[in-house]
N, C-alpha and C positions, 0 to 999 in steps of 0.2 A: 301576402299577409304574414310571412314568416316572422315569428316573434312578436306579432301585433305591434307594429310601429307606434309612434306617438299618437296620442288621442286625436290629434288634428287630422291624421290620415284615416281614421276610422269613424264612420258615421252610421247612425241607425238606419235600418232598411226594413222596417216592419217586423213581423213575427210569424212564426209557424206554430199551429196548435198540435201538440204531440200528446200521446197517451202512453203511459208506462204502467206495466203490471208490477205491483209490489207485494210484499208479504201480507197475507190476508189477516183479518181479525177473526179468530176462531175458525169457523168453516166458511166464512164469507169472503169471497174474492174482493180485492181492493185494487182500484186503478187510480193513478194520478194523471189528471188532465190539466195541462197548463200551456200558456203561450210561451214559446221559446224565442227570445229576441234574435233577429238576424242583423248582421252588420256588413257594411261594404268597405273594402279597402280601396281607397282612391289610387294608391300607387300601382296595384296590380289588377284592380277591377274585379276581384273575386268576392262573391257574397257567400257568407257562411253563417251557420248558427253558432251562438256562443256555447262554450263547453259547460256542461253541467257537472256538479260535484257528486251527484248521486247516481249517475248513469253514464255508460260509455256511448261513443258515437255509433249510429246506425243499428241500435238495438231497441227493442220495445219493452224492456224490463229494467228494473233498478238493480244496483249492485247487491243490495240486501236480498232481493228475490233470487238472484243468481247464486249467492252463497247458500240460501235455504235449499234450492233445488240440488246443488252439489252435495249437501249434507244428506238429503234423502236418497241420493243416488248411491251412497255407500252401502245401503241395505235393501234397496228396491231396484227393480228393473226400470228401464226407460219408460216402458208402457205404463207401469204402475205409478211412477212419479207424475207422468203427464195426466193420467186419469185423476190422481189425487188433487193436483193443482188446477185441473180444469183447462189445460192448454194442449196444444198439439204436440205430437211426438217429435216433430222437427225442431221445436224450440228447445226441448230438453237435450236433444242430440247436439244442437248448436252450442248450448251452454257447456256441455262436456268437451266438445272439440276446442272451444276457446280456452278452456282451463288447461287442457293437455298441451295446446300450442304454446301457451304462455309459460308453463312451468317445465315442459320436457322437450321443447323443440330442439334445443342445443345443449344436451347433457354434457357435463365435463368428462374428459377422457383421460386425464393425467393419472388417475388412480388405477387404471386397468392393468391387469397382469395376465388374465386368462379370458379369452373370448371364444365365441362360437359363431360361425357364419353358415347361413342356409338361405334358401329361397322358398317362398310359399306362393300359392295361387289364391287370389281373392276376387270376389265379385262374379257376376254372371259371365262376363267375358273372359274369365280365367286370367286376369292380369297378374303378372309376376312381380313380386316385391322381394328384394334382398334384405335380410334381417341380420343385424349383428347384436349379439347378446353378451352381457357381462356374466360370465359363468359363476362368479362368486356371489353376486346379488340377484341374478336372474333378470336384471333390468335390460330393456331394449335401449341401446345407445345409438343405433343408426338404422334408418330405413332408406333404401335406395330403390329407385324406379327401375324395373326390369330385373334381369338376372345376369350373372356372369361377371367378368372382371370390370367391365365398363361401369356397372352400377356401384362398384366399390371405390371408384376414383375419388369422390368427395370425402369419403371416410379416411382414406390414406392421407389425404392432405391435412385434415383436421388432426389425425393421430400423430403425424410428424410434428405439427406445431405444439401439441400437448406434451411431447417428450415422454410419452408413456413407455414403460419397459415391459413389453409383452413377452411372457415366458412360453405360452402355449396357445395354439389355435386349433379348435375342433371344427372339422368340416366333413362333408360327405366326400365321395371319391371323384368329385367333379374335376376334370383336368384344368378348367378355367380357374377355379378357386385354388387349386394346388399351385398353379403357376403364379397367381396373384400374391399368395401368401409367401411363396419362396422369394419372389422379387422384392416385396415391400418389407418383409420381416425375416430376413435371412437367418437370424440367430434364434428365432422361436421354434419350439418343437411342434411339428405338425401331427395332429392326432386325428385319425379317421374315426368318425362317429361309430359307436358300437352297433347301432341299429342297422346302418348301411352295410357294415362289414359282415354282420351275421346274416343279413338278407342275401348278400351276394354269396356267402359261403353255403347257405341252404339251397340256393338256386343251382349252384355248381354241383352240389352233392346230389340233388334230384336228377340233374341232367346225366351225371355219370352213372347213377344207379339205373336209370332208364336205358342208357346205352348198353350197359352190361346185361340187362334183361333181354334186350333184342339180340344180343350177340350169343346168348346161351344156346348151345347146340342140342341139349337134351331137355326133356320135360322136367327131369329131376332138378337140373340147375335153374330152370325158370321158376320152379316152385320155391327154391331157396331165396330168390330175389324178391318174390312177391311179398308186399307188406313190410319190407325192411326199412322204409324211409324213417318211420317214427322210432324204430329200434336204434337206428344209427344216431338219431338226434337226442334220444333219451339218456338220462344219467344211468349208469350201470346199477346204481343202488336202487333205482326205481323199477327195474325190470321184474316182471311177474313170473316166478318159477312155475306157477300152476298152468300158465299158458305156454310154457316152454320158450319163453322169450330169450333167456340167456343162451340156450342151445341154438336157437334160430340165428341169433346175432353171431355166435361163434362160427356157425357154418358159413355165413356170408363173408366173414373176415377171412376164414381159411380159404374160401374159393377165390377171394380177391388176392390174397397173398400168393396163391399158386400162379397167378398171372403176372404180377408186377412186383418189383422191389419196393418196399415201403419208403415213402419220402415224407408225406405229410399226415399227421394224425389228427383225428377229430376227437370229440368229447368221449366217444366210446371206444377209441382205438381204431377208427376207420382209416385205412392206409390207402392213399390215392395216387401214387406216382410210380411209374416203372422205370425211371431213369437209372442209369448206372451211377456208381459212387462219384464219378467225375461230373455228374450233372448232365451228361449228353448221351444220346444214342442215335442210331441212324435216322429214326423217325422224328427226332427233335429238331426244331428249327432254330433254337437258341438254348441257352442254359436252362434246363428243366422246361423245355418249351414244347413237349409233345402235345398233339392236338386234343387228345381225350384225357389220359390219366392226369396231366398236369393242370387241367382246368380247376380241379378241387384245390390243388396246392396254391395256385395263383390267387385264390380268393382271399387268403390271409397272409400272403408273403409280402415283403417290402424290399426294395432295392437300396434304400438309403437309411442310415442309422438315425437320421432326424425324423423319419416317419415312424409312427407308432399307432397303436390302437388301444382303446380302453377295454378290451375284452378281458374279463376276469379269468384267472386260471381255472381249469376244470376241476371240480371237486370229486 
């Protein structure tokens, strides 16, 4: 039946009674019930209903009702709209999904300059979805099933066809995303997300402080390390002199400085690496690679000038 050939190939084949929900009159719900003609194509033998001007195929509501429901959805929840219109929650959800699919399924990519890539977990089964965001507008420009580099393959194909000039890409420290961006966007600046960098930094700081506490040989040194985690993370300007916080912090820094040569500095001046000026010492496995002191340093270091992080300078 493609293109509905000449009228000689199309014959009437009865009708089907259909009911459509349309915009109500006041608070009264209104339904349109009418027989929809069915036609038979002699060439292909397919029987179909004729297309209607006021409703789409395989739906039980008119286009005017769909527009009204979408307008209400701008200021009401799905449940509120369904209750107001007297229909099921699933119908409103279907209307919204159809609208999003129609207008945002294939957004244009040619204008992109800065993007962010991350994966999220949705649903009860914790399914993973890879999300690509336009950092300038905040719009979602791509959703990929799963996570990792495989989920991004359709996006790279569309991005190359669009000829977009990507200047920077923000990601977490995932090796898969790092490799994918490096291969597909070699000229873009790779920016590690601030949240993940700071999270890793804080974890390494806590691990190092805990190790130092257990290695302390005297009760006095153990007392110095107790409760220093928040002192190390807090801004110096916010330390409370009444609680001797500046003095306690300085004692911890002095104790640390007596063990290792400074290498990496935190917000409060926490120095965490004992490597020599050459970056190596007998216990190091590589440049600044000691097993304990360097863990804090590695949290925010980078081996490539193309890699960056959006951590603001300490105030």
